[in-house]
C-alpha positions as CSV (number, residue, x, y, z in Angstrom):
1,X,21.4,123.8,-55.9
2,X,24.6,126.2,-55.5
3,X,24.4,126.0,-59.4
4,X,20.4,128.0,-59.3
5,X,21.7,130.2,-56.3
6,X,24.2,131.5,-58.4
7,X,22.0,132.0,-61.7
8,X,19.7,133.8,-59.7
9,X,22.5,136.4,-58.6
10,X,23.4,136.6,-62.1
11,X,19.9,137.4,-63.1
12,X,19.6,140.1,-60.5
13,X,22.9,141.9,-61.4
14,X,21.8,141.8,-64.7
15,X,18.6,143.2,-64.4
16,X,20.0,146.0,-62.4
17,X,22.6,146.8,-65.3
18,X,19.4,146.7,-67.7
19,X,17.6,149.7,-65.3
20,X,20.5,151.4,-64.5
21,X,21.2,152.1,-68.4
22,X,17.3,152.8,-69.1
23,X,17.4,156.7,-69.1
24,X,14.4,158.2,-67.3
25,X,11.3,159.5,-69.2
26,X,10.8,163.0,-69.5
27,X,7.1,164.4,-68.6
28,X,5.2,167.6,-70.3
29,X,4.6,170.1,-67.8
30,X,2.3,172.7,-68.7
31,X,2.2,176.2,-67.1
32,X,-1.4,176.2,-65.3
33,X,-1.1,180.1,-65.0
34,X,1.0,183.0,-64.7
35,X,3.8,183.1,-62.4
36,X,7.4,182.6,-61.8
37,X,9.0,180.0,-63.1
38,X,10.8,178.6,-59.8
39,X,6.9,178.2,-58.1
40,X,5.3,174.7,-58.4
41,X,2.1,175.9,-58.2
42,X,3.0,177.6,-61.9
43,X,3.4,174.2,-62.9
44,X,0.6,172.6,-61.7
45,X,2.6,170.7,-58.7
46,X,6.1,170.5,-59.9
47,X,9.0,172.6,-61.4
48,X,10.2,171.3,-64.3
49,X,13.3,169.8,-64.8
50,X,16.3,169.3,-67.6
51,X,14.4,165.8,-68.8
52,X,11.0,167.6,-69.4
53,X,9.2,169.2,-72.1
54,X,7.9,172.5,-71.2
55,X,4.7,174.1,-72.7
56,X,3.9,177.9,-71.6
57,X,0.5,178.2,-71.7
58,X,-1.8,181.1,-73.9
59,X,-2.1,184.3,-72.8
60,X,0.3,183.2,-69.4
61,X,3.5,185.6,-67.8
62,X,6.2,183.3,-66.6
63,X,8.6,185.6,-64.4
64,X,12.2,184.0,-65.0
65,X,15.7,184.6,-63.8
66,X,18.7,182.4,-63.5
67,X,18.9,179.6,-65.5
68,X,16.0,177.5,-66.9
69,X,16.4,174.0,-67.2
70,X,14.1,172.0,-69.8
71,X,14.6,169.7,-73.0
72,X,12.0,171.8,-75.2
73,X,10.3,174.8,-74.4
74,X,6.8,175.6,-76.7
75,X,5.8,179.7,-75.8
76,X,1.7,179.2,-77.0
77,X,1.2,183.1,-77.7
78,X,3.2,183.8,-73.9
79,X,5.3,185.8,-72.2
80,X,8.7,185.3,-70.6
81,X,9.5,188.1,-68.1
82,X,13.2,189.0,-66.2
83,X,16.5,187.7,-67.0
84,X,16.1,184.2,-67.6
85,X,19.2,181.7,-68.6
86,X,18.7,178.6,-70.5
């Protein structure tokens, strides 16, 4: 019985170690209209993070300032205005 408990504990630690080693998944975040980069409404609910692939939709103007975080950026006949750093 003690050996079985030890095995379960070892398996739990192995599982936690594997979960910690798996990188987070990137999301594709697409602009839903013109607006500020920092406004969640511009992105349909969540501002892009450093892990996200960002698409600025056709005809949209994104106002940005400061540091912009993203993994990749695709601009579809759109505009980024302001003073972005990214």
